[in-house]
C-alpha positions as CSV (number, residue, x, y, z in Angstrom):
1,X,43.4,27.8,-34.2
2,X,42.2,25.7,-37.1
3,X,38.8,25.2,-35.3
4,X,38.2,28.8,-34.5
5,X,35.7,29.2,-37.4
6,X,33.7,26.2,-36.0
7,X,33.7,27.7,-32.5
8,X,32.3,31.0,-33.8
9,X,29.7,29.2,-35.8
10,X,28.7,26.9,-32.9
11,X,28.3,29.8,-30.5
12,X,25.1,30.9,-32.2
13,X,23.5,34.1,-33.2
14,X,24.7,36.4,-30.4
15,X,28.3,36.2,-31.6
16,X,27.2,36.8,-35.2
17,X,25.3,40.0,-34.3
18,X,28.1,41.2,-32.0
19,X,30.3,41.5,-35.1
20,X,30.4,45.3,-35.9
21,X,30.4,44.8,-39.7
22,X,27.3,42.6,-39.5
23,X,25.5,45.0,-37.1
24,X,26.2,47.9,-39.5
25,X,24.9,45.9,-42.4
26,X,21.6,45.2,-40.4
27,X,21.2,48.9,-39.6
28,X,21.9,49.9,-43.2
29,X,19.5,47.2,-44.4
30,X,16.6,48.4,-42.2
31,X,17.3,52.0,-43.2
32,X,17.4,51.1,-46.9
33,X,14.1,49.1,-46.5
34,X,12.3,52.1,-44.9
35,X,13.6,54.3,-47.7
36,X,12.5,51.8,-50.3
37,X,9.0,51.7,-48.7
38,X,8.7,55.4,-49.7
39,X,9.8,54.7,-53.3
40,X,7.5,51.6,-53.9
41,X,4.7,50.3,-51.7
42,X,5.7,46.7,-52.2
43,X,9.3,47.3,-51.1
44,X,8.6,46.5,-47.4
45,X,7.4,43.0,-48.5
46,X,10.8,42.6,-50.2
47,X,12.5,43.7,-47.0
48,X,10.6,41.1,-44.9
49,X,11.3,38.4,-47.5
50,X,14.9,39.5,-47.8
51,X,15.3,39.4,-44.0
52,X,14.0,35.9,-43.8
53,X,16.2,34.8,-46.7
54,X,19.3,36.3,-45.1
55,X,18.6,34.7,-41.8
56,X,18.1,31.3,-43.4
57,X,21.2,31.9,-45.6
58,X,23.4,32.6,-42.6
59,X,22.7,29.0,-41.5
60,X,22.2,27.4,-45.0
61,X,23.9,29.3,-47.8
62,X,23.2,26.4,-50.2
63,X,19.5,26.9,-49.7
64,X,19.8,30.4,-51.2
65,X,21.6,29.0,-54.2
66,X,18.8,26.4,-54.8
67,X,16.3,29.2,-54.4
68,X,18.1,31.2,-57.1
69,X,18.1,28.2,-59.4
70,X,14.3,27.9,-58.7
71,X,13.8,31.4,-59.8
72,X,15.8,30.9,-63.0
73,X,13.9,27.7,-63.9
74,X,10.3,28.6,-62.8
75,X,10.4,32.4,-63.7
76,X,7.7,33.4,-61.1
77,X,7.6,37.0,-62.3
78,X,6.6,35.8,-65.8
79,X,3.6,34.0,-64.3
80,X,2.9,36.7,-61.7
81,X,3.9,40.1,-63.0
82,X,3.0,41.7,-59.7
83,X,6.1,40.1,-58.2
84,X,8.4,42.0,-60.6
85,X,9.0,45.0,-58.3
86,X,10.3,42.6,-55.7
87,X,13.3,41.7,-57.9
88,X,13.4,38.2,-56.5
89,X,16.4,37.1,-58.6
90,X,18.6,40.0,-57.5
91,X,17.4,39.7,-53.9
92,X,18.2,36.0,-53.6
93,X,21.5,36.1,-55.5
94,X,22.6,39.0,-53.3
95,X,21.6,37.1,-50.2
96,X,23.4,34.0,-51.5
97,X,26.6,35.9,-52.2
98,X,26.6,37.7,-48.9
99,X,25.9,34.4,-47.0
100,X,28.6,32.7,-48.9
101,X,31.2,35.4,-48.1
102,X,30.1,35.4,-44.4
103,X,30.1,31.7,-44.1
104,X,33.6,31.4,-45.5
105,X,34.8,34.3,-43.3
106,X,33.5,32.7,-40.2
107,X,35.1,29.4,-41.1
108,X,38.3,31.2,-42.1
109,X,38.3,29.4,-45.4
110,X,40.4,31.1,-48.0
111,X,41.1,28.3,-50.5
112,X,40.0,29.1,-54.1
113,X,38.4,25.9,-55.6
114,X,40.5,24.7,-58.6
115,X,38.6,23.9,-61.8
116,X,39.8,23.7,-65.3
117,X,36.9,25.8,-66.6
118,X,37.5,28.8,-64.4
119,X,40.2,30.6,-66.5
120,X,38.3,30.0,-69.7
121,X,35.1,31.3,-68.0
122,X,37.1,34.4,-67.1
123,X,38.1,34.7,-70.8
124,X,34.5,34.4,-71.9
125,X,33.5,37.2,-69.5
126,X,36.3,39.5,-70.8
127,X,35.6,38.9,-74.4
128,X,31.8,39.3,-74.0
129,X,32.5,42.7,-72.3
130,X,34.9,43.7,-75.1
131,X,32.3,42.7,-77.7
132,X,29.7,44.7,-75.8
133,X,31.9,47.8,-76.0
134,X,32.8,47.4,-79.7
135,X,29.5,46.0,-81.0
136,X,26.8,47.6,-83.1
137,X,24.9,48.9,-80.1
138,X,27.2,49.3,-77.1
139,X,24.5,50.8,-74.9
140,X,22.0,47.9,-75.4
141,X,24.8,45.3,-75.0
142,X,26.1,46.7,-71.8
143,X,22.6,47.0,-70.3
144,X,21.9,43.4,-71.1
145,X,25.4,42.5,-69.7
146,X,24.6,44.2,-66.4
147,X,21.1,42.7,-66.2
148,X,21.8,39.1,-67.3
149,X,25.5,38.2,-67.7
150,X,26.5,39.5,-64.3
151,X,24.1,37.0,-62.8
152,X,25.7,34.2,-64.9
153,X,29.1,35.1,-63.4
154,X,27.7,35.1,-59.9
155,X,25.9,31.8,-60.5
156,X,29.1,30.2,-61.6
157,X,30.9,31.5,-58.6
158,X,28.2,30.4,-56.2
159,X,28.1,26.9,-57.7
160,X,31.9,26.6,-57.5
161,X,32.2,27.8,-53.9
162,X,29.0,26.4,-52.3
163,X,28.7,23.0,-53.9
164,X,31.7,21.7,-52.0
165,X,30.4,18.4,-50.6
166,X,28.6,15.4,-52.2
167,X,25.6,16.2,-50.0
168,X,25.4,19.7,-51.3
169,X,25.7,18.5,-54.9
170,X,22.8,16.1,-54.3
171,X,20.8,18.9,-52.8
172,X,21.3,21.1,-55.8
173,X,20.5,18.3,-58.2
174,X,17.4,17.5,-56.2
175,X,16.3,21.1,-56.6
176,X,16.8,20.9,-60.3
177,X,14.8,17.7,-60.4
178,X,11.9,19.5,-58.5
179,X,12.0,22.5,-60.8
180,X,12.1,20.6,-64.1
181,X,9.3,18.3,-62.8
182,X,7.1,21.3,-62.2
183,X,7.9,22.6,-65.8
184,X,7.2,19.1,-67.2
185,X,3.8,18.9,-65.4
186,X,3.0,22.3,-66.7
187,X,3.7,21.3,-70.3
188,X,1.7,18.1,-69.9
189,X,-1.2,20.1,-68.4
190,X,-1.1,22.5,-71.4
191,X,-1.2,19.5,-73.8
192,X,-4.0,17.7,-72.0
193,X,-6.2,20.8,-71.7
194,X,-5.8,21.8,-75.3
195,X,-3.8,24.9,-74.5
196,X,-0.7,23.7,-76.3
197,X,-1.3,25.8,-79.4
198,X,2.2,27.0,-80.4
199,X,2.5,25.9,-84.1
200,X,-0.8,24.2,-83.6
201,X,0.1,21.6,-81.0
202,X,3.3,22.4,-79.1
203,X,3.5,23.2,-75.4
204,X,5.6,26.0,-74.0
205,X,5.8,28.1,-70.9
206,X,5.7,31.8,-70.9
207,X,8.4,34.5,-70.7
208,X,12.0,33.1,-71.2
209,X,10.7,29.6,-71.6
210,X,7.8,30.6,-74.0
211,X,9.6,28.9,-76.9
212,X,8.9,25.1,-76.7
213,X,12.5,24.4,-77.7
214,X,13.9,26.4,-74.8
215,X,11.5,24.6,-72.5
216,X,12.7,21.3,-73.8
217,X,16.3,22.2,-73.2
218,X,15.6,23.2,-69.6
219,X,13.9,19.8,-69.1
220,X,17.1,18.0,-70.2
221,X,18.8,19.1,-66.9
222,X,17.5,16.2,-64.9
223,X,16.7,12.9,-66.9
224,X,20.3,11.6,-66.8
225,X,20.4,11.8,-63.1
226,X,16.9,10.4,-62.7
227,X,17.7,7.4,-64.9
228,X,20.9,6.7,-63.0
229,X,19.5,7.3,-59.5
230,X,16.3,5.2,-59.9
231,X,17.8,1.7,-59.6
232,X,19.8,2.9,-56.5
233,X,16.9,4.4,-54.6
234,X,14.6,2.5,-52.3
235,X,11.0,2.8,-51.3
236,X,9.4,6.2,-51.5
237,X,12.6,7.6,-53.0
238,X,12.4,5.3,-56.0
239,X,8.7,6.2,-56.4
240,X,9.5,9.9,-56.3
241,X,12.3,9.5,-58.8
242,X,10.1,7.5,-61.2
243,X,7.3,10.0,-61.0
244,X,9.7,12.9,-61.7
245,X,11.2,11.1,-64.7
246,X,7.6,10.6,-66.1
247,X,6.9,14.3,-65.6
248,X,10.1,15.4,-67.3
249,X,9.9,13.1,-70.3
250,X,6.2,13.7,-70.6
251,X,6.9,17.5,-70.7
252,X,9.6,16.9,-73.3
253,X,7.2,15.0,-75.5
254,X,4.6,17.8,-75.1
255,X,7.0,20.4,-76.5
256,X,7.5,18.4,-79.8
257,X,11.0,19.8,-79.9
258,X,13.2,18.0,-82.5
259,X,16.3,19.5,-80.9
260,X,15.1,18.4,-77.4
261,X,14.4,14.9,-78.6
262,X,17.9,14.7,-80.2
263,X,19.4,16.0,-77.0
264,X,17.5,13.3,-75.0
265,X,18.7,10.6,-77.4
266,X,22.3,11.8,-77.1
267,X,21.9,11.8,-73.3
268,X,20.4,8.3,-73.5
269,X,23.3,7.0,-75.6
270,X,25.8,8.1,-73.0
271,X,23.8,6.5,-70.2
272,X,23.3,3.2,-72.0
273,X,26.8,3.1,-73.4
274,X,28.2,3.2,-69.8
275,X,26.2,0.0,-69.1
276,X,26.5,-1.9,-72.4
277,X,29.8,-3.0,-74.0
278,X,28.3,-3.2,-77.5
279,X,28.2,0.0,-79.4
280,X,25.9,-1.5,-82.0
281,X,23.4,-2.6,-79.4
282,X,23.6,0.9,-77.8
283,X,22.8,2.6,-81.1
284,X,20.0,0.2,-81.9
285,X,18.4,0.6,-78.4
286,X,18.7,4.4,-78.4
287,X,17.6,4.7,-82.1
288,X,14.5,2.6,-81.3
289,X,13.7,4.8,-78.3
290,X,14.2,8.0,-80.3
291,X,11.8,6.7,-83.0
292,X,9.2,5.8,-80.4
293,X,9.5,9.3,-78.8
294,X,9.1,11.0,-82.2
295,X,6.0,9.0,-82.9
296,X,4.5,9.6,-79.5
297,X,5.3,13.3,-79.6
298,X,3.7,13.7,-83.0
299,X,6.4,15.9,-84.4
300,X,4.8,15.5,-87.9
301,X,1.7,17.2,-86.7
302,X,3.5,20.6,-86.2
303,X,2.1,23.2,-88.5
304,X,5.5,24.2,-89.8
305,X,6.3,20.7,-91.0
306,X,5.9,20.3,-94.7
307,X,5.2,17.0,-96.5
308,X,7.3,18.1,-99.5
309,X,10.7,19.7,-99.3
310,X,12.2,21.5,-96.3
311,X,9.8,22.9,-93.7
312,X,9.5,26.5,-92.6
313,X,11.2,25.9,-89.2
314,X,14.2,24.2,-90.7
315,X,14.5,26.9,-93.5
316,X,14.4,29.6,-90.9
317,X,17.3,28.0,-89.1
318,X,19.3,27.8,-92.3
319,X,18.6,31.5,-93.0
320,X,19.7,32.4,-89.5
321,X,22.9,30.4,-89.7
322,X,23.9,32.0,-93.1
323,X,23.1,35.4,-91.7
324,X,25.4,34.6,-88.7
325,X,28.2,33.5,-91.1
326,X,27.8,36.9,-92.9
327,X,28.0,38.7,-89.6
328,X,31.2,36.9,-88.8
329,X,32.7,37.8,-92.1
330,X,31.8,41.4,-91.6
331,X,33.3,41.6,-88.1
332,X,35.5,38.5,-87.5
333,X,37.4,39.6,-84.4
334,X,34.9,40.9,-81.9
335,X,31.6,40.2,-83.7
336,X,28.5,42.4,-84.0
337,X,28.1,42.6,-80.2
338,X,26.8,40.7,-77.2
339,X,23.1,39.8,-77.8
340,X,23.0,41.9,-81.0
341,X,22.3,39.0,-83.4
342,X,18.5,39.7,-83.7
343,X,19.0,43.4,-84.4
344,X,21.6,42.6,-87.1
345,X,19.7,39.8,-88.7
346,X,17.6,41.9,-91.1
347,X,20.8,43.5,-92.4
348,X,22.7,40.3,-93.1
349,X,19.9,37.9,-94.1
350,X,19.4,37.0,-97.7
351,X,15.9,36.3,-98.9
352,X,14.7,34.7,-95.6
353,X,11.4,33.1,-95.1
354,X,10.7,35.6,-92.3
355,X,12.0,39.2,-92.1
356,X,12.5,41.1,-88.8
357,X,14.7,40.3,-85.8
358,X,15.4,36.6,-85.4
359,X,17.3,34.4,-83.1
360,X,20.5,32.6,-84.3
361,X,19.0,29.1,-83.6
362,X,22.5,27.7,-82.8
363,X,24.6,28.3,-79.8
364,X,27.8,28.1,-81.9
365,X,26.6,30.4,-84.7
366,X,25.4,32.9,-82.1
367,X,28.8,32.9,-80.4
368,X,30.7,33.3,-83.7
369,X,28.5,36.1,-84.9
370,X,28.2,38.1,-81.7
371,X,31.7,37.8,-80.1
372,X,33.8,36.8,-83.1
373,X,36.9,34.6,-83.0
374,X,38.1,36.4,-79.9
375,X,35.1,35.2,-77.9
376,X,34.5,31.9,-79.6
377,X,37.9,30.5,-78.7
378,X,37.5,30.8,-74.9
379,X,33.8,29.7,-75.1
380,X,34.7,26.5,-77.0
381,X,37.7,25.9,-74.7
382,X,35.4,26.3,-71.6
383,X,33.0,23.7,-73.1
384,X,35.9,21.4,-74.1
385,X,37.6,21.3,-70.7
386,X,34.2,20.9,-69.0
387,X,33.5,17.8,-71.1
388,X,36.9,16.5,-70.2
389,X,36.3,17.1,-66.5
390,X,32.8,15.5,-66.8
391,X,34.4,12.5,-68.5
392,X,36.8,12.1,-65.6
393,X,33.9,12.2,-63.1
394,X,32.0,9.6,-65.1
395,X,33.1,6.2,-63.9
396,X,31.8,3.1,-65.7
397,X,30.4,1.7,-62.4
398,X,30.2,4.0,-59.4
399,X,29.1,3.3,-55.8
400,X,25.5,2.1,-55.6
401,X,24.2,5.3,-53.9
402,X,21.9,8.1,-55.2
403,X,24.5,10.7,-54.4
404,X,27.0,8.9,-56.7
405,X,24.6,9.4,-59.5
406,X,25.2,13.1,-59.5
407,X,28.8,13.1,-60.9
408,X,28.1,10.1,-63.1
409,X,25.2,11.9,-64.7
410,X,27.0,15.1,-65.6
411,X,28.6,13.9,-68.8
412,X,25.3,12.5,-70.3
413,X,23.5,15.7,-69.1
414,X,26.1,18.0,-70.6
415,X,26.2,16.0,-73.9
416,X,22.4,16.2,-74.2
417,X,22.4,19.9,-73.5
418,X,25.1,20.7,-76.1
419,X,23.4,18.6,-78.8
420,X,20.1,20.3,-78.2
421,X,21.8,23.8,-77.9
422,X,23.3,23.3,-81.3
423,X,19.8,24.1,-82.6
424,X,19.0,26.8,-80.1
425,X,20.4,30.2,-79.1
426,X,21.7,29.2,-75.7
427,X,25.1,30.8,-75.8
428,X,24.3,33.3,-73.0
429,X,21.4,31.5,-71.2
430,X,21.6,29.9,-67.8
431,X,21.4,26.2,-68.5
432,X,24.9,25.6,-70.1
433,X,26.5,27.7,-67.3
434,X,24.6,25.7,-64.6
435,X,26.1,22.5,-66.1
436,X,29.6,24.0,-66.4
437,X,29.4,25.3,-62.8
438,X,28.3,21.9,-61.5
439,X,31.1,20.1,-63.3
440,X,33.6,22.6,-62.0
441,X,32.3,22.3,-58.4
442,X,32.5,18.5,-58.4
443,X,36.0,18.6,-60.1
444,X,37.1,21.0,-57.3
445,X,35.8,18.5,-54.7
446,X,37.9,15.8,-56.3
447,X,41.2,17.8,-56.3
448,X,41.6,18.0,-52.4
449,X,40.7,14.3,-52.2
450,X,43.4,13.4,-54.8
451,X,46.0,15.6,-53.0
452,X,45.2,13.9,-49.6
453,X,45.6,10.5,-51.3
454,X,49.0,11.4,-52.6
455,X,50.1,12.6,-49.2
456,X,48.9,9.3,-47.6
457,X,50.8,7.2,-50.2
458,X,54.0,9.1,-49.5
């Protein structure tokens, strides 16, 4: 019957473990863990952690998704290299995927969530794979594809399938707030203790977020939600949201990232514009706020900033963009290959301020150079339909609840990310795809509701 899935779930763990497929998976998992213990001494720890994660995931698959997001944001193996053999990212994403499949099977749910970005996301995957095969170094591109881009694909799928209620959307957004708050506090701590020494005065994390600009972009994942949720919260909730906003904005200031501050200003414009009728007043308010942030951040104190002419950082971006244009002209259809821009930069750069492998410093230039027109078209289409969907989810005045701030904040958040990413190489990094996946998930939530409304009206 229609409630059979609920009955199985309500009957508890004995019914779960009586399933022959699950019992076989447990036996194979234990055997694999014992074998892994011979291969690496830390592997049994991974087995114990994995078992705990799977048991929790069978009850709360969304918890595994939030844990995976936490690993992507906080990068624990970068801070503690001893954790690297545990392969926490792969462990958690595998657990989340398995828990999601089992959860849907037990509830006999076969509906595929409908989202406008999904076919274009599939196009991006196909063209990235084609570019990897036809690029300047297929072996390196395919290795990076298997190591990184496969996780992006799984992340999009997990967001689309698991974030299927407003409560789950709020839980995921709450997790992102927690992770960005930790990063913001870390950046502030570096600044206050005199350890912010990138370009003399900039704070950055380590590993993937070692670049202050990348750290700034990651911090842009939560301010829009925090600003919109703060007036709707009460008591300790409002206090927690206010403290998180201070941590995130303080961390953003500590990075001294011009792209991050521009992204924050674009995000602020979208938030304020939804509340004010006057476009002039909105521009004036946001402009004054941006100027204040620039002065407080002390962007002029960066060592790469010159008092006369163009500074070294800006010139490096122009060099990278022109090299990307030359890569596109050389291979306009499929590009130089997925994640092969740095390797090709010395070949295509003309009299740069800095030789050697270099990032593209633009999401759009990187896409054009690495995957050509064949990959740029679905990538731009994916971004465009996501913006359109976010616009549809962005009412001028939504319900006065914290949960309602999640869909309302997606358009400002996405706008800020894209503005900042225009000056960063974020084409194949997590943050844009987290935003795309969240918008797709909330759009998919709205589709059944609209269908039910049409049926009721008939």
